[in-house]
C-alpha positions in Angstrom: 18.9 0.2 2.5 16.1 -2.2 1.7 12.3 -1.2 2.8 9.1 -3.0 2.6 6.8 -0.6 1.4 3.5 -2.1 2.5 3.0 -4.3 5.8 0.9 -4.3 8.8 0.9 -4.5 12.6 -2.8 -5.3 14.8 -3.8 -6.7 17.8 -6.5 -9.3 16.8 -9.9 -8.0 17.8 -13.0 -10.0 16.0 -15.5 -7.6 16.1 -13.5 -4.6 14.6 -11.3 -7.0 12.1 -14.2 -8.8 10.6 -12.4 -8.5 7.2 -10.5 -11.3 8.0 -13.0 -13.9 7.5 -13.1 -17.9 8.5 -11.0 -18.8 5.7 -8.3 -16.2 6.3 -7.5 -18.2 9.9 -3.9 -18.1 9.4 -4.0 -14.5 10.4 -6.6 -14.4 13.3 -4.5 -13.2 15.6 -1.9 -10.8 16.7 0.9 -9.4 14.9 3.7 -7.2 16.0 7.0 -6.1 15.0 8.2 -8.9 17.2 6.8 -11.4 15.0 8.2 -9.5 11.6 12.0 -9.1 12.7 12.9 -12.5 11.9 11.1 -12.5 8.6 13.1 -8.9 7.7 16.4 -10.7 8.9 16.1 -13.7 6.4 15.3 -11.8 3.8 17.7 -9.1 4.0 15.3 -6.3 4.5 16.2 -3.3 6.7 12.9 -1.4 7.6 9.1 -1.1 6.4 6.2 1.4 5.6 3.3 0.2 8.4 0.3 0.7 7.2 -3.2 1.4 8.6 -5.3 -1.6 8.6 -8.2 0.1 10.7 -9.8 3.1 9.6 -10.0 4.8 13.2 -7.7 7.8 14.8 -6.4 4.9 17.9 -5.2 3.3 14.7 -2.7 5.6 13.6 -1.9 6.3 17.3 -1.1 2.4 17.8 1.2 2.3 14.8 3.1 6.0 15.8 3.8 4.0 19.3 4.8 1.1 17.8 7.6 3.1 15.8 8.9 4.5 19.2 10.1 1.1 20.2 10.8 -0.8 17.3 13.3 1.2 14.7 12.4 -1.4 11.6 9.4 1.3 11.2 10.7 3.9 9.2 7.6 5.4 8.4 3.6 5.0 9.3 0.6 5.5 6.8 -2.2 6.4 8.8 -5.9 6.7 8.8 -8.1 10.2 9.2 -11.6 10.9 8.3 -11.4 12.5 4.6 -15.2 13.4 5.1 -14.7 14.9 8.6 -15.0 19.0 8.9 -12.2 19.2 11.3 -9.6 17.2 9.2 -7.0 19.8 8.7 -6.9 20.1 12.9 -6.2 16.1 12.9 -3.4 16.7 10.2 -1.8 20.0 12.1 -1.7 17.7 15.2 -0.1 14.9 13.2 2.5 17.0 11.6 4.3 17.1 14.9 4.9 13.5 14.3 7.1 13.2 11.8 7.3 9.6 11.5 3.6 10.0 10.0 4.3 10.2 6.1 1.0 9.8 4.6 -2.6 8.7 4.7 -4.9 6.1 3.5 -8.8 5.1 4.0 -10.0 1.6 3.0 -11.8 3.0 -0.3 -12.3 -0.7 -1.5 -15.2 -1.3 0.9 -16.9 1.6 0.3 -19.8 1.0 -2.1 -19.8 4.6 -3.4 -18.0 4.5 -6.6 -17.1 8.4 -6.6 -16.0 8.6 -2.7 -12.7 9.7 -3.8 -14.8 12.7 -5.6 -17.4 13.9 -2.3 -16.8 17.6 -2.2 -15.1 16.7 1.5 -12.8 14.2 0.6 -11.5 16.9 -2.3 -11.1 19.5 0.5 -9.3 16.6 2.6 -6.9 15.7 -0.4 -6.1 19.7 -0.5 -5.3 19.8 3.1 -2.9 16.6 2.6 -0.8 18.3 0.0 -0.6 21.1 2.3 1.0 19.3 5.1 3.4 17.3 2.5 1.5 13.8 3.1 1.5 11.0 0.7 -1.8 9.2 0.3 -2.2 5.4 -0.5 -5.1 4.3 -2.6 -6.6 1.3 -2.1 -9.4 0.6 -4.6 -11.4 -1.8 -6.5 -12.5 -1.6 -10.0 -15.8 0.4 -9.1 -12.9 3.3 -7.9 -11.4 3.4 -11.0 -13.1 6.3 -13.1 -13.2 8.1 -9.4 -9.3 7.5 -9.0 -8.2 8.5 -12.2 -10.6 12.1 -11.5 -9.3 12.8 -8.3 -5.5 12.2 -9.5 -6.0 14.5 -12.1 -7.7 16.9 -9.6 -4.4 17.0 -7.5 -1.6 17.0 -9.4 0.5 18.6 -6.7 -0.6 15.5 -4.4 1.7 12.4 -4.2 -0.4 9.2 -4.6 0.7 5.8 -3.7 -1.3 2.9 -5.5 -1.5 0.1 -3.1 -1.1 -3.5 -4.3 -1.2 -2.7 -8.0 -5.0 -2.1 -8.2 -5.5 -5.7 -7.0 -5.7 -7.7 -10.5 -8.0 -10.5 -10.5 -5.2 -12.7 -11.1 -7.1 -16.1 -10.1 -9.7 -15.4 -13.1 -7.3 -14.0 -15.5 -9.6 -11.2 -16.3 -7.4 -8.0 -17.1 -8.4 -5.9 -19.9 -10.0 -3.1 -17.8 -7.2 -3.2 -15.1 -4.9 -2.8 -17.8 -6.4 -0.2 -19.3 -6.8 1.7 -15.8 -3.1 1.1 -14.9 -2.0 2.8 -18.6 -4.4 5.8 -18.0 -3.0 6.1 -14.2 0.5 5.7 -15.1 0.4 8.7 -17.1 -0.3 10.9 -14.1 3.5 11.7 -12.7 2.3 12.4 -9.2 1.4 8.4 -9.0 3.7 5.9 -8.0 2.8 2.0 -7.4 3.3 -0.5 -5.2 4.2 -4.5 -6.7 2.8 -6.0 -3.4 -0.5 -7.9 -2.2 -0.1 -9.9 -5.5 -0.3 -13.7 -4.3 -3.8 -13.2 -2.3 -5.5 -12.2 -5.5 -4.3 -15.1 -7.1 -5.5 -19.0 -6.6 -4.2 -19.0 -2.5 -3.2 -22.5 -3.1 -2.3 -23.3 -6.6 -0.4 -20.4 -7.9 2.7 -20.5 -9.6 5.3 -17.3 -10.4 4.2 -17.2 -14.3 0.5 -16.2 -13.2 2.2 -12.8 -12.2 4.2 -12.0 -15.2 1.8 -10.2 -17.2 0.6 -7.8 -14.4 3.7 -7.1 -12.9 5.4 -6.4 -16.5 2.9 -4.3 -17.5 3.1 -2.1 -14.4 6.8 -2.0 -15.0 6.5 -0.8 -18.5 3.6 1.9 -17.7 4.9 3.2 -14.6 9.0 3.0 -15.2 11.4 2.1 -12.7 11.5 4.6 -10.8 8.1 4.6 -9.7 7.6 1.2 -8.4 8.1 0.1 -4.9 8.3 -3.5 -3.3 5.5 -4.4 -0.6 5.1 -7.6 1.3 1.3 -6.9 2.5 2.6 -9.0 5.7 0.7 -10.9 7.5 -2.4 -10.4 4.8 0.3 -12.3 2.6 0.4 -15.4 4.7 -3.0 -16.5 3.3 -1.6 -17.5 0.0 2.4 -17.0 0.6 5.0 -16.6 2.9 7.4 -13.7 3.7 10.2 -15.3 1.0 7.6 -16.5 -1.5 6.0 -12.7 -1.6 9.5 -11.5 -2.6 10.1 -14.3 -4.8 7.2 -12.9 -7.0 8.6 -9.8 -7.2 12.4 -11.0 -7.5 10.9 -13.0 -10.8 10.6 -10.2 -13.2 13.3 -8.0 -12.2 16.1 -9.9 -13.3 17.1 -7.5 -16.0 17.3 -4.4 -13.7 20.8 -2.8 -13.5 21.9 -2.4 -9.8 21.0 1.0 -9.2 17.0 0.1 -10.7 17.6 -2.6 -8.1 18.3 -0.1 -5.3 15.5 1.9 -6.5 12.7 -0.8 -6.5 13.8 -2.5 -2.8 14.4 0.7 -1.3 15.1 4.2 -2.5 12.3 4.7 -4.6 10.2 4.1 -1.1 12.7 6.6 0.6 12.0 9.3 -1.8 8.5 8.9 -1.9 7.9 8.5 1.9 10.6 11.2 2.6 12.7 9.5 5.5 
């Protein structure tokens, strides 16, 4: 089974989705499973992990509802307020919905570099572990230190790094990012999605070679059993088609064995998200 471990659905709302700027006008519209079906078929993918795009409980329910109608959705990474006093009550309710595999917060939008180490968030991480949920890390460089501290504080929690921590491929700056990847990969409770890379490059002028040192570094540090393919569709469409995005990943795994290929394209996602 080939699984896209990171993509989104939404009914576009200009106020809620203000992060989609005018320069990203290609994705200022609705994106639903019916829009993705042909892409999955053309690229020989069997299913997806639907990941939250907005930080509301309604978003989680929206994705759960879609999963009841579209078999392509093999798991949901929803949202829950990690700072709320009643977070465990929500997790208990969500635990009755087995399609929910984990949660994510848009930490990259948080100005606080220590958001992940807030007392309330730390308590929520323990609750996620209790209910056997994954936690997707969506971060920027200002969160590197607190991310490492959080991961080390919760060795029994399964963390998933989204988009390889968004290296600045366009500028070519890689030193601090590469060092962070080395440190993060030392923690066996973290896996990494090779995803969302075209949007971190020059949208109009990227080449496959632009991504090589970043992908190779992640593979070398995390190993072939701790990396997952993700398209980041439809966000990827501002810089690359689904096919092009898949080719970015394919360009660096030509020496994988058939078993390693199967792991990257789906089996690692099946293991991590438990479906």
